[in-house]
Backbone bond lengths (Angstrom), bond angles and torsions (degrees), N, CA, C in turn:
res aa  C-N    CA-C-N  psi(-1)  N-CA   C-N-CA  omega(-1)  CA-C   N-CA-C  phi
1 X - - - 1.477 - - 1.529 110.05 -
2 X 1.328 117.06 133.65 1.454 121.06 179.52 1.524 109.65 -72.63
3 X 1.320 116.90 123.29 1.457 120.31 179.41 1.513 109.64 -162.51
4 X 1.336 115.01 164.76 1.455 120.12 177.68 1.518 109.49 -79.38
5 X 1.319 115.74 146.05 1.457 121.21 174.62 1.526 108.69 -68.71
6 X 1.334 116.85 138.75 1.466 120.61 -176.74 1.523 111.71 -63.42
7 X 1.328 117.47 -34.02 1.466 120.36 178.07 1.527 110.52 -67.10
8 X 1.333 116.88 -41.15 1.462 120.87 178.51 1.528 110.87 -63.43
9 X 1.319 116.63 -38.87 1.463 120.36 177.61 1.525 110.19 -64.11
10 X 1.323 117.11 -44.41 1.469 120.65 -179.71 1.535 110.36 -58.94
11 X 1.320 116.82 -43.80 1.473 121.04 179.04 1.528 110.53 -60.85
12 X 1.328 117.08 -44.22 1.465 120.74 179.63 1.527 110.97 -63.37
13 X 1.320 116.86 -39.64 1.466 120.06 179.98 1.522 110.87 -68.83
14 X 1.319 118.23 -36.99 1.467 120.33 176.82 1.531 110.55 -64.54
15 X 1.323 117.46 -38.63 1.467 119.62 177.40 1.525 110.57 -62.19
16 X 1.331 116.61 -42.83 1.461 120.14 178.65 1.523 111.01 -68.17
17 X 1.320 116.90 -38.41 1.462 120.99 -179.70 1.527 110.57 -61.45
18 X 1.321 116.28 -37.13 1.467 120.66 177.58 1.525 110.64 -57.15
19 X 1.325 116.38 -44.16 1.468 120.82 -179.55 1.528 110.39 -68.68
20 X 1.315 116.99 -36.81 1.459 121.13 -171.83 1.527 114.14 -82.29
21 X 1.336 118.40 -30.04 1.469 118.00 -173.73 1.526 114.32 -122.14
22 X 1.329 118.99 -22.59 1.463 120.06 179.76 1.522 109.46 -85.16
23 X 1.330 117.67 140.54 1.467 119.47 -179.55 1.530 110.92 -69.79
24 X 1.326 116.74 152.54 1.466 119.50 175.25 1.522 110.17 -69.45
25 X 1.347 117.11 160.73 1.466 125.90 4.35 1.526 111.26 -76.22
26 X 1.314 115.70 139.36 1.450 120.27 179.10 1.528 109.43 -82.83
27 X 1.304 114.77 134.55 1.467 121.09 179.58 1.524 110.21 -66.66
28 X 1.318 115.52 -35.61 1.468 120.88 -173.91 1.525 107.19 -152.44
29 X 1.318 116.87 130.46 1.457 120.29 -177.58 1.521 110.11 -114.42
30 X 1.329 114.43 111.05 1.465 119.24 -179.52 1.525 109.95 -153.00
31 X 1.331 115.23 106.47 1.459 120.41 170.53 1.532 111.06 -114.24
32 X 1.334 115.44 3.64 1.465 118.94 175.78 1.528 109.71 -67.35
33 X 1.337 116.76 -38.88 1.457 120.12 177.89 1.518 112.26 -60.33
34 X 1.324 116.00 -35.29 1.468 120.61 176.11 1.521 110.40 -62.96
35 X 1.324 116.74 -41.87 1.469 120.01 178.14 1.521 111.04 -63.79
36 X 1.326 116.11 -40.79 1.464 119.37 178.34 1.525 111.15 -63.47
37 X 1.331 116.31 -45.38 1.457 120.87 -176.70 1.522 111.64 -66.72
38 X 1.350 116.79 -36.05 1.461 122.20 178.20 1.536 111.54 49.87
39 X 1.333 117.38 57.99 1.465 119.22 -177.71 1.525 111.63 -70.67
40 X 1.308 116.04 166.36 1.457 120.58 177.61 1.525 110.16 -66.20
41 X 1.341 115.77 155.83 1.457 120.00 174.43 1.530 108.84 -54.68
42 X 1.329 115.24 144.11 1.459 118.93 -179.99 1.510 114.10 84.73
43 X 1.342 117.30 14.50 1.467 119.95 -177.26 1.521 112.11 -60.50
44 X 1.336 117.08 -27.90 1.462 118.75 -179.69 1.522 112.47 -71.41
45 X 1.326 117.41 -12.29 1.474 120.38 176.79 1.528 111.84 -90.73
46 X 1.336 118.15 -1.75 1.461 120.09 176.54 1.527 109.71 -59.61
47 X 1.343 118.46 143.87 1.471 120.48 178.74 1.525 113.30 -56.07
48 X 1.352 116.81 -34.52 1.463 118.99 -178.57 1.524 112.36 -81.43
49 X 1.336 117.65 6.04 1.460 122.03 174.55 1.529 111.33 -112.98
50 X 1.317 117.33 6.70 1.461 120.87 -179.23 1.536 109.58 -52.64
51 X 1.341 118.50 122.19 1.468 120.95 -171.94 1.519 114.64 -57.07
52 X 1.334 117.74 -39.82 1.463 120.21 -177.72 1.517 112.17 -86.87
53 X 1.322 117.50 -44.93 1.465 120.73 -175.88 1.525 111.99 -62.83
54 X 1.331 117.12 -30.74 1.471 120.26 -176.75 1.531 112.39 -106.06
55 X 1.313 117.02 13.13 1.465 120.96 -173.18 1.530 112.65 -57.12
56 X 1.331 116.80 -47.37 1.464 119.22 -176.71 1.518 111.21 -69.07
57 X 1.335 117.21 -35.71 1.461 119.88 178.45 1.527 110.36 -66.89
58 X 1.328 116.05 -41.51 1.464 120.53 177.40 1.525 110.08 -58.81
59 X 1.321 115.59 -42.98 1.461 120.13 178.78 1.522 111.41 -63.39
60 X 1.320 116.93 -41.36 1.460 120.94 179.79 1.527 111.06 -63.17
61 X 1.324 115.88 -42.19 1.464 120.73 -179.09 1.522 111.50 -63.77
62 X 1.334 117.62 -45.98 1.471 118.76 -177.91 1.522 111.05 -73.07
63 X 1.341 117.36 -30.35 1.463 119.85 178.27 1.520 111.15 -66.50
64 X 1.329 116.51 -44.88 1.465 117.80 -177.60 1.525 110.67 -68.66
65 X 1.337 117.22 -35.27 1.466 119.83 178.40 1.520 110.90 -65.97
66 X 1.320 116.31 -43.15 1.475 120.57 179.65 1.532 110.36 -64.72
67 X 1.329 116.52 -42.46 1.459 120.56 -178.99 1.527 110.99 -59.23
68 X 1.323 116.28 -45.24 1.462 120.35 -179.22 1.526 111.16 -63.64
69 X 1.316 116.98 -47.41 1.457 119.01 -176.66 1.526 111.74 -67.73
70 X 1.332 116.88 -34.68 1.464 119.60 173.93 1.526 110.16 -61.20
71 X 1.332 116.58 -41.12 1.464 121.33 -178.85 1.527 111.28 -64.97
72 X 1.323 116.81 -42.82 1.469 120.70 179.90 1.526 110.24 -60.43
73 X 1.324 116.48 -44.23 1.466 120.41 -179.08 1.527 110.81 -70.93
74 X 1.324 116.82 -40.38 1.470 121.11 179.22 1.525 111.37 -61.66
75 X 1.339 117.35 -41.13 1.469 120.88 -177.49 1.523 111.97 -82.22
76 X 1.320 117.16 -6.04 1.474 121.33 -179.33 1.524 110.83 51.48
77 X 1.329 115.10 45.46 1.460 120.51 -176.60 1.522 110.67 -68.73
78 X 1.343 116.53 136.28 1.457 117.75 173.86 1.526 111.04 -101.55
79 X 1.356 116.51 -1.67 1.457 122.46 170.20 1.537 107.31 -133.98
80 X 1.317 115.42 123.92 1.455 121.45 -177.45 1.524 108.11 -127.10
81 X 1.335 115.92 119.32 1.463 122.28 -176.81 1.525 108.38 -111.63
82 X 1.330 116.43 128.26 1.459 121.46 179.99 1.528 107.79 -115.30
83 X 1.317 115.94 109.76 1.461 121.63 179.29 1.523 109.13 -87.52
84 X 1.330 116.63 123.65 1.455 119.65 -175.03 1.519 110.11 70.47
85 X 1.338 116.48 54.93 1.468 121.44 -168.62 1.519 114.03 -66.60
86 X 1.340 117.78 -30.16 1.454 118.90 -179.60 1.520 111.36 56.87
87 X 1.340 115.61 -131.61 1.467 120.35 178.30 1.521 110.62 -101.58
88 X 1.315 116.48 38.26 1.458 120.57 174.94 1.531 109.11 -58.79
89 X 1.339 116.29 140.43 1.471 120.08 -176.47 1.529 112.61 -128.04
90 X 1.331 116.86 21.84 1.464 120.24 177.90 1.526 110.90 -53.17
91 X 1.323 117.20 -44.13 1.462 120.72 -176.04 1.523 111.70 -63.27
92 X 1.320 117.79 -29.06 1.453 121.24 -179.69 1.538 112.20 -87.31
93 X 1.338 118.08 -23.49 1.463 121.27 -173.01 1.519 115.70 -109.63
94 X 1.351 117.79 -38.40 1.460 119.92 -165.32 1.522 114.68 -125.97
95 X 1.308 117.71 -2.96 1.472 118.69 -173.43 1.525 112.02 -58.15
96 X 1.324 117.42 -38.93 1.465 119.50 -178.86 1.526 110.78 -66.10
97 X 1.349 116.37 -38.78 1.467 120.48 179.46 1.518 111.45 -64.55
98 X 1.318 116.61 -28.39 1.462 121.28 -179.05 1.523 112.31 -92.11
99 X 1.331 117.42 7.83 1.456 119.79 -178.46 1.511 112.67 84.15
100 X 1.336 115.79 16.14 1.461 124.32 179.69 1.532 112.46 50.34
101 X 1.318 116.55 69.11 1.460 119.57 173.92 1.516 110.44 -70.04
102 X 1.298 117.32 163.74 1.468 120.01 170.92 1.528 107.13 -74.51
103 X 1.315 116.67 125.06 1.463 122.96 -174.99 1.521 109.15 -108.53
104 X 1.334 115.54 128.45 1.459 121.84 178.15 1.527 108.30 -116.84
105 X 1.314 116.53 112.98 1.457 121.42 178.34 1.524 108.77 -100.97
106 X 1.332 116.09 118.68 1.456 121.25 -178.96 1.519 109.21 -108.87
107 X 1.333 116.20 128.82 1.462 120.59 178.99 1.526 109.46 -162.87
108 X 1.339 114.86 -179.48 1.454 121.19 -179.10 1.535 111.19 -58.10
109 X 1.336 117.42 143.24 1.471 120.08 -176.59 1.529 114.03 -54.71
110 X 1.327 117.87 -47.08 1.461 120.52 -178.74 1.512 112.32 -62.00
111 X 1.317 116.26 -40.01 1.462 120.48 179.09 1.528 110.50 -65.91
112 X 1.326 116.60 -40.59 1.463 119.41 -178.42 1.529 111.74 -64.51
113 X 1.334 115.76 -38.88 1.465 118.95 177.76 1.523 110.48 -64.47
114 X 1.332 116.33 -41.31 1.470 120.90 178.83 1.533 110.44 -63.93
115 X 1.342 116.67 -44.74 1.461 119.53 -177.00 1.522 111.01 -66.13
116 X 1.311 116.91 -40.30 1.465 119.85 178.45 1.532 109.64 -58.42
117 X 1.328 116.38 -44.38 1.457 120.42 -179.94 1.529 111.53 -63.26
118 X 1.354 116.56 -42.87 1.468 120.27 -178.96 1.539 111.12 -66.51
119 X 1.320 117.95 -39.62 1.466 120.40 179.02 1.531 111.04 -61.94
120 X 1.315 116.26 -38.47 1.463 120.33 178.11 1.526 110.04 -69.86
121 X 1.336 116.45 -44.16 1.471 120.24 -178.89 1.528 111.87 -60.37
122 X 1.326 116.78 -36.30 1.463 120.95 -177.49 1.521 113.57 -85.73
123 X 1.329 116.72 -4.06 1.454 119.89 176.39 1.516 114.57 91.35
124 X 1.331 118.01 1.01 1.469 119.83 177.37 1.525 110.81 -76.27
125 X 1.316 115.41 -36.72 1.448 120.37 -176.68 1.520 112.02 68.04
126 X 1.327 115.38 -176.19 1.464 121.65 177.67 1.520 107.01 -125.35
127 X 1.342 117.01 91.82 1.471 120.24 -177.25 1.519 112.12 -64.90
128 X 1.315 115.19 166.58 1.474 121.03 -175.58 1.521 112.09 -58.46
129 X 1.318 118.20 -32.19 1.466 121.46 -175.78 1.532 113.21 -85.82
130 X 1.334 117.57 -1.57 1.467 121.50 175.27 1.519 108.45 -108.87
131 X 1.329 116.42 120.42 1.458 121.13 -178.62 1.535 109.20 -116.90
132 X 1.327 117.12 122.96 1.469 122.82 176.58 1.527 107.20 -97.21
133 X 1.325 115.81 112.55 1.460 121.61 -170.25 1.532 109.07 -111.74
134 X 1.346 118.42 114.93 1.465 120.39 -178.45 1.529 112.46 -82.46
135 X 1.347 115.62 123.32 1.472 121.68 178.56 1.528 108.80 -148.83
136 X 1.324 116.28 138.88 1.467 121.64 170.17 1.523 106.41 -104.18
137 X 1.353 117.32 105.95 1.465 121.38 -173.13 1.532 112.53 -56.44
138 X 1.316 116.57 -46.29 1.471 120.21 -173.69 1.524 111.20 -73.23
139 X 1.330 117.56 -39.71 1.461 120.93 -177.11 1.519 111.80 -81.31
140 X 1.348 116.14 -48.59 1.465 120.23 -172.81 1.528 112.80 -87.75
141 X 1.334 116.80 -32.75 1.465 120.07 179.81 1.516 112.25 74.97
142 X 1.323 116.27 -63.14 1.466 120.56 -173.96 1.522 111.42 -74.94
143 X 1.335 115.95 114.99 1.468 119.83 173.30 1.525 111.14 -110.02
144 X 1.344 117.05 -13.26 1.463 118.81 -179.51 1.531 111.66 -75.81
145 X 1.324 116.62 -31.54 1.464 119.32 176.64 1.518 112.19 -63.76
146 X 1.340 117.78 -55.25 1.473 119.32 175.68 1.526 112.79 -58.64
147 X 1.338 116.94 -32.12 1.458 120.87 178.34 1.526 110.15 -63.43
148 X 1.343 116.29 -45.34 1.473 120.49 177.86 1.530 110.55 -63.11
149 X 1.328 116.38 -40.85 1.465 120.38 179.08 1.527 111.46 -61.41
150 X 1.342 115.76 -27.80 1.471 120.45 -178.77 1.525 112.62 -86.02
151 X 1.348 116.82 1.94 1.459 119.31 175.60 1.515 115.58 106.97
152 X 1.329 118.06 6.82 1.460 121.11 178.67 1.523 109.49 -67.64
153 X 1.328 116.02 135.95 1.462 121.85 179.97 1.525 108.48 -95.96
154 X 1.341 116.62 104.89 1.464 121.52 -176.87 1.517 112.67 -68.03
155 X 1.306 118.29 -12.59 1.454 121.41 -179.58 1.511 113.76 -87.52
156 X 1.336 117.19 -6.82 1.455 121.16 -179.42 1.526 109.96 -116.02
157 X 1.344 116.74 147.20 1.467 119.05 -179.15 1.520 111.85 -68.76
158 X 1.318 114.97 160.69 1.454 121.71 -179.12 1.524 109.34 -145.36
159 X 1.314 115.53 160.13 1.460 121.23 165.59 1.527 106.81 -101.04
160 X 1.316 115.80 128.71 1.463 121.78 179.45 1.522 107.87 -116.21
161 X 1.318 116.71 125.76 1.465 121.60 178.99 1.514 109.50 -113.32
162 X 1.325 115.37 139.17 1.464 120.78 177.47 1.520 106.86 -144.45
163 X 1.326 117.22 99.09 1.458 120.99 -177.60 1.522 110.20 -120.80
164 X 1.328 115.02 138.76 1.458 120.14 176.74 1.509 113.94 64.29
165 X 1.328 117.52 28.75 1.466 121.46 -175.03 1.520 112.89 -116.35
166 X 1.341 117.26 -50.35 1.465 117.73 -164.89 1.525 113.34 -71.58
167 X 1.322 118.78 -15.17 1.462 118.55 175.16 1.527 111.79 -66.06
168 X 1.346 116.27 -18.16 1.463 120.67 179.27 1.529 112.26 -94.59
169 X 1.336 117.55 -1.82 1.457 121.75 -177.13 1.524 111.41 -105.38
170 X 1.326 115.70 155.40 1.453 119.70 172.88 1.523 109.51 -71.32
171 X 1.310 116.40 163.10 1.459 120.56 179.45 1.533 110.96 -60.28
172 X 1.340 117.28 -39.78 1.463 120.18 179.38 1.531 110.85 -62.55
173 X 1.325 116.74 -40.70 1.460 120.09 179.48 1.526 110.96 -67.19
174 X 1.324 116.95 -36.06 1.464 120.78 177.29 1.526 110.15 -63.44
175 X 1.331 116.31 -44.81 1.463 119.90 -178.99 1.528 110.71 -65.18
176 X 1.318 116.73 -37.88 1.464 120.33 177.45 1.524 110.07 -63.45
177 X 1.325 117.01 -42.06 1.464 120.98 178.00 1.527 110.74 -59.82
178 X 1.331 116.44 -44.82 1.466 120.49 -179.71 1.528 111.23 -62.88
179 X 1.309 117.46 -43.81 1.466 120.83 -178.82 1.526 111.04 -62.96
180 X 1.316 116.51 -41.51 1.462 119.63 -179.65 1.531 110.72 -66.00
181 X 1.330 116.66 -39.63 1.468 119.85 178.40 1.518 110.99 -67.33
182 X 1.344 116.82 -37.52 1.460 120.69 -178.90 1.523 112.32 -70.71
183 X 1.332 117.44 -15.32 1.465 121.70 179.34 1.528 112.28 -89.54
184 X 1.327 117.29 1.66 1.461 120.33 177.85 1.528 110.25 -72.87
185 X 1.314 116.64 174.59 1.470 121.83 -175.26 1.520 111.36 -61.04
186 X 1.350 117.09 146.54 1.465 120.34 175.73 1.523 111.38 -51.67
187 X 1.325 115.15 139.54 1.461 120.43 -177.09 1.512 113.33 95.60
188 X 1.328 116.84 -10.86 1.462 120.17 177.70 1.527 110.26 -70.62
189 X 1.319 116.31 146.13 1.456 122.09 -178.39 1.518 109.97 -126.60
190 X 1.332 116.07 134.04 1.459 122.88 174.17 1.527 108.69 -108.65
191 X 1.326 116.87 127.61 1.466 122.15 171.69 1.522 106.55 -115.25
192 X 1.316 116.24 114.14 1.456 122.06 -171.19 1.518 110.12 -129.31
193 X 1.330 117.23 127.25 1.464 119.99 177.41 1.528 109.72 -91.47
194 X 1.321 115.33 146.87 1.465 120.63 179.30 1.525 109.14 -143.82
195 X 1.334 114.50 153.08 1.456 120.87 179.59 1.524 109.98 -95.47
196 X 1.324 115.49 133.98 1.458 119.92 175.57 1.531 109.86 -74.69
197 X 1.332 117.72 151.98 1.470 119.73 174.20 1.524 110.35 -58.66
198 X 1.321 115.83 151.19 1.458 120.89 -175.81 1.523 111.95 -57.09
199 X 1.333 116.48 -36.52 1.464 118.91 -176.63 1.534 112.74 -67.91
200 X 1.333 117.69 -16.53 1.461 120.82 177.33 1.527 112.57 -92.17
201 X 1.340 116.68 -8.91 1.459 120.35 179.88 1.522 110.48 -74.16
202 X 1.330 116.23 155.70 1.456 120.04 173.35 1.520 108.95 -61.43
203 X 1.323 116.28 141.45 1.464 121.11 -176.28 1.524 111.78 -55.74
204 X 1.326 116.89 -37.99 1.470 120.53 -177.42 1.528 111.93 -66.53
205 X 1.336 116.90 -25.15 1.465 120.54 -177.12 1.526 112.84 -92.04
206 X 1.313 117.94 -11.61 1.468 119.72 -173.62 1.524 114.28 -63.54
207 X 1.334 120.31 -41.84 1.469 118.39 179.35 1.531 112.82 -59.59
208 X 1.338 116.98 -40.30 1.460 120.10 179.17 1.524 109.99 -68.68
209 X 1.331 116.90 -41.16 1.469 120.58 176.74 1.524 110.38 -58.28
210 X 1.322 117.02 -42.91 1.464 121.08 -179.74 1.519 111.19 -65.62
211 X 1.341 116.20 -38.75 1.463 119.94 179.09 1.524 111.04 -65.49
212 X 1.339 116.08 -40.83 1.468 120.23 178.99 1.528 110.39 -65.21
213 X 1.331 116.56 -41.94 1.469 120.24 178.74 1.524 110.85 -63.33
214 X 1.326 117.02 -39.67 1.468 120.55 178.86 1.525 110.88 -65.14
215 X 1.334 116.63 -41.17 1.461 120.29 178.85 1.529 110.97 -64.79
216 X 1.334 116.39 -39.72 1.466 119.80 178.57 1.531 110.75 -64.33
217 X 1.312 115.44 -41.34 1.474 119.93 179.13 1.524 110.51 -64.22
218 X 1.339 116.87 -42.73 1.462 121.05 -179.82 1.521 111.73 -64.79
219 X 1.337 115.99 -29.53 1.465 120.61 179.91 1.524 112.01 -82.09
220 X 1.319 117.48 -1.07 1.455 121.24 179.80 1.511 114.40 85.71
221 X 1.348 116.84 11.98 1.469 121.31 179.16 1.537 108.66 -127.00
222 X 1.331 117.25 67.99 1.469 119.63 -176.01 1.520 112.52 -67.83
223 X 1.334 115.40 151.74 1.459 120.50 173.32 1.532 107.95 -74.55
224 X 1.321 116.17 126.46 1.462 121.45 -175.66 1.521 113.61 -109.89
225 X 1.341 117.92 -26.38 1.462 120.63 -172.34 1.519 111.71 -134.00
226 X 1.327 114.77 130.12 1.462 122.33 173.06 1.525 107.67 -131.73
227 X 1.324 116.85 147.75 1.458 120.24 -177.00 1.522 110.81 -139.95
228 X 1.328 115.36 139.03 1.458 120.06 167.94 1.523 107.34 -74.96
229 X 1.332 118.50 151.05 1.472 120.17 -176.79 1.529 113.59 -54.54
230 X 1.343 116.57 -45.01 1.472 118.18 -177.99 1.528 111.49 -65.67
231 X 1.337 117.06 -30.17 1.457 120.81 177.09 1.527 110.38 -69.60
232 X 1.312 117.37 -42.59 1.457 120.61 179.37 1.527 111.19 -64.85
233 X 1.320 117.23 -41.09 1.464 119.94 176.93 1.524 111.08 -61.85
234 X 1.332 116.56 -40.79 1.467 120.72 179.76 1.526 110.91 -65.06
235 X 1.322 117.75 -40.82 1.463 121.06 179.01 1.528 110.93 -64.67
236 X 1.334 116.94 -38.77 1.459 119.95 179.05 1.527 110.94 -65.04
237 X 1.336 116.25 -41.21 1.467 119.22 177.17 1.530 110.22 -63.99
238 X 1.336 116.47 -43.64 1.468 120.92 179.13 1.531 110.77 -60.83
239 X 1.337 116.70 -34.98 1.461 121.02 -179.14 1.525 112.13 -70.80
240 X 1.350 117.53 -20.53 1.455 120.22 176.26 1.509 116.19 121.03
241 X 1.329 118.63 5.88 1.464 120.24 178.06 1.523 110.67 -73.17
242 X 1.329 115.73 144.11 1.458 120.30 -178.95 1.512 113.48 -86.52
243 X 1.326 117.18 -38.89 1.461 121.99 179.75 1.520 108.78 -124.16
244 X 1.322 116.31 129.92 1.462 120.01 179.16 1.526 109.45 -133.99
245 X 1.323 116.42 145.07 1.455 120.60 176.71 1.523 109.93 -147.62
246 X 1.318 114.51 158.48 1.461 122.19 -178.86 1.521 107.95 -112.35
247 X 1.329 116.68 128.73 1.466 122.59 174.99 1.521 106.69 -113.67
248 X 1.319 116.48 113.40 1.462 120.63 -174.23 1.525 111.30 -84.00
249 X 1.331 114.89 166.10 1.460 120.11 174.75 1.522 110.64 -62.07
250 X 1.321 116.44 -34.33 1.472 119.26 177.18 1.522 111.31 -67.10
251 X 1.343 117.25 -35.62 1.470 120.26 175.13 1.527 110.23 -60.43
252 X 1.332 116.48 -43.88 1.461 120.62 179.77 1.523 110.93 -66.59
253 X 1.332 116.09 -38.45 1.468 119.81 178.87 1.525 110.58 -62.57
254 X 1.325 116.16 -41.80 1.463 120.22 -179.58 1.528 110.48 -68.03
255 X 1.320 116.26 -36.80 1.461 120.46 -176.84 1.530 112.13 -72.62
256 X 1.345 117.33 -39.92 1.455 119.96 -169.38 1.534 115.81 -115.24
257 X 1.331 118.17 -13.37 1.466 119.36 -173.15 1.531 113.41 -124.00
258 X 1.314 117.57 2.06 1.465 120.13 -178.22 1.518 110.73 -59.92
259 X 1.323 115.71 135.50 1.453 121.04 175.50 1.510 115.46 84.00
260 X 1.333 118.42 -0.68 1.460 120.05 178.88 1.528 109.54 -71.46
261 X 1.312 115.86 140.55 1.467 120.71 179.79 1.524 112.54 -95.28
262 X 1.352 117.13 -5.26 1.469 119.40 -174.87 1.526 113.16 -95.18
263 X 1.333 116.78 0.95 1.461 119.47 178.36 1.515 114.93 76.07
264 X 1.323 117.42 7.76 1.459 120.78 179.86 1.520 109.50 -73.95
265 X 1.327 116.91 121.63 1.458 122.45 176.13 1.521 108.50 -168.78
266 X 1.319 117.35 151.38 1.466 120.11 179.82 1.521 110.79 -70.88
267 X 1.332 118.09 153.07 1.458 120.05 177.71 1.524 111.05 -66.21
268 X 1.319 116.36 142.86 1.461 120.52 176.50 1.528 109.87 -70.91
269 X 1.330 114.85 144.89 1.463 120.86 171.75 1.529 112.33 55.04
270 X 1.346 114.59 52.33 1.452 120.08 176.74 1.531 108.36 -126.80
271 X 1.342 116.37 -90.55 1.468 119.68 176.18 1.522 108.58 -101.03
272 X 1.331 116.52 125.74 1.453 121.85 -175.91 1.522 109.61 -131.24
273 X 1.336 117.12 179.17 1.470 120.24 -173.29 1.514 113.03 -121.47
274 X 1.313 113.79 141.91 1.452 123.89 160.52 1.518 107.74 -100.92
275 X 1.326 117.67 129.30 1.468 121.79 170.70 1.520 106.18 -118.85
276 X 1.318 116.55 118.05 1.468 121.54 -174.49 1.516 110.58 -131.23
277 X 1.316 116.15 135.62 1.467 120.93 -177.12 1.522 109.74 -120.00
278 X 1.316 115.13 137.70 1.466 121.10 179.87 1.519 109.82 -75.01
């Protein structure tokens, strides 16, 4: 059955919740995902939307989204690939600001069919420069082939974003993803988020991390892969990237949350970024 992934819906609702309940300045403004998800009335009373209990996760979600979109605009990418796109709404909100690059959203086939239908129902449509590409990363492996079939120009550089995805993949699938990204045209950049192992997390954050992992396992989407920063950098180099760097959660907190009086900030040493350039 064509439907949105429950994790993707939760992320979209957290982005909207940030706009609705956190004081400005907002790190990231997106209520289009809420419209796409179309949750039942009372969605803000869901346990996973509790304003205080989920505060750090909400901050992490909006920080990673802002970081990616800043990178796309900074690099002036004319091809933007989103691996595991979920309810990403860049094409509906920011494409004009970025010079309207060709956007390729890659995700599970059933989800892509559902999203295409919702975009049409809401009047956004699917313009020629937005391509919804169905791929199952773990089963199919190859996402560059379907990407080329969808009109991607392998001779031109691209920005590739992959957030909130690789924790659900096996290590072999993660390495395959890195190798395929590293084989893109020179100048291409991959921004990939990864979860640190629990033992590297701050002690205060571990109980919540464990609860989230248990909920993911119960939902049938267990976390399979965690990486220390130096390990992720080494894997990216092994895959063939020329330049690699680590962007920590504290880096994101300093960039986007400094000076806030409400205590909103992502947890330290939880989800962090690899930025790698071919």
